[in-house]
C-alpha positions in Angstrom: 0.0 0.0 0.0 1.3 3.4 -0.9 0.1 7.0 -1.2 2.5 7.4 -4.1 1.2 7.4 -7.6 1.4 4.0 -9.2 2.6 4.3 -12.8 2.7 0.6 -13.7 2.9 -2.8 -12.1 3.5 -6.4 -13.1 4.0 -9.8 -11.6 7.1 -11.6 -12.9 6.9 -15.4 -12.7 10.0 -16.9 -11.3 11.4 -20.4 -12.1 9.7 -23.3 -10.2 12.0 -26.2 -11.0 10.5 -28.6 -8.4 6.9 -27.6 -9.2 6.3 -27.1 -5.5 5.0 -23.6 -5.0 4.8 -20.9 -7.6 7.0 -17.9 -6.9 6.9 -14.4 -8.4 8.5 -11.0 -8.1 6.0 -8.1 -7.9 7.3 -4.9 -9.6 5.6 -1.6 -9.0 6.8 1.7 -10.5 5.8 4.7 -8.5 6.3 8.4 -9.0 9.0 9.5 -6.5 9.5 13.2 -6.3 10.3 14.3 -9.8 11.3 10.9 -11.0 10.2 7.3 -10.9 11.2 4.4 -8.6 10.8 0.6 -9.3 10.0 -1.4 -6.2 10.4 -5.2 -6.5 9.2 -7.6 -3.8 9.7 -11.3 -3.8 9.8 -14.4 -1.6 12.3 -16.9 -2.9 11.9 -20.7 -2.6 13.3 -22.9 0.1 15.6 -25.2 -1.9 19.0 -23.9 -2.8 18.9 -24.7 -6.5 15.4 -23.2 -6.7 16.5 -20.0 -5.0 19.6 -19.7 -7.3 17.4 -20.1 -10.4 15.0 -17.4 -9.1 17.8 -15.0 -8.2 19.3 -15.5 -11.7 15.9 -14.7 -13.2 15.6 -11.5 -11.1 19.2 -10.6 -12.1 18.3 -10.9 -15.8 15.2 -8.8 -15.3 17.2 -6.1 -13.5 19.8 -6.0 -16.3 17.0 -5.4 -18.8 15.4 -2.8 -16.5 18.8 -1.0 -16.1 19.5 -1.2 -19.9 16.1 0.4 -20.7 16.5 3.1 -18.0 20.1 3.6 -17.1 19.3 6.4 -14.6 16.4 4.6 -13.0 16.4 3.6 -9.4 15.0 0.5 -7.8 14.6 -1.3 -4.5 14.6 -5.1 -4.2 13.1 -6.3 -1.0 11.5 -9.4 0.4 12.3 -12.7 2.0 15.3 -14.0 0.0 16.0 -16.9 2.3 19.8 -16.3 2.0 22.8 -15.5 4.0 25.9 -13.9 2.6 28.3 -16.8 3.0 26.4 -19.2 0.6 26.5 -18.9 -3.2 23.0 -17.5 -3.5 23.9 -14.8 -1.0 26.8 -13.9 -3.1 24.5 -13.8 -6.2 22.2 -11.4 -4.4 25.1 -9.1 -3.6 26.1 -9.4 -7.3 22.6 -8.2 -8.4 23.3 -5.0 -6.4 26.8 -4.5 -7.8 25.9 -4.7 -11.4 23.4 -1.9 -11.1 25.7 0.4 -9.2 25.3 -0.2 -5.5 26.1 -2.9 -2.9 
């Protein structure tokens, strides 16, 4: 819920390799001051290979988002079910680095 103007929204289907529980990443673009902000919210799966596939899918989406709007800003939030020391935690850190923050 927000009092900000919602410009667009979409639900991005994430990989579900074990066909256990569908996962998605909700993207909402809002007007923020004089610009726009993309807010992405997700809840990644419980199995390590599932989370990795989902993180890679989000990574690809963010690369496309950044390519189409190089000056755009975004926030990625949610329950990523990761810690920094495991490969997926490193992948999540990498998502932040390739778009200019860590």
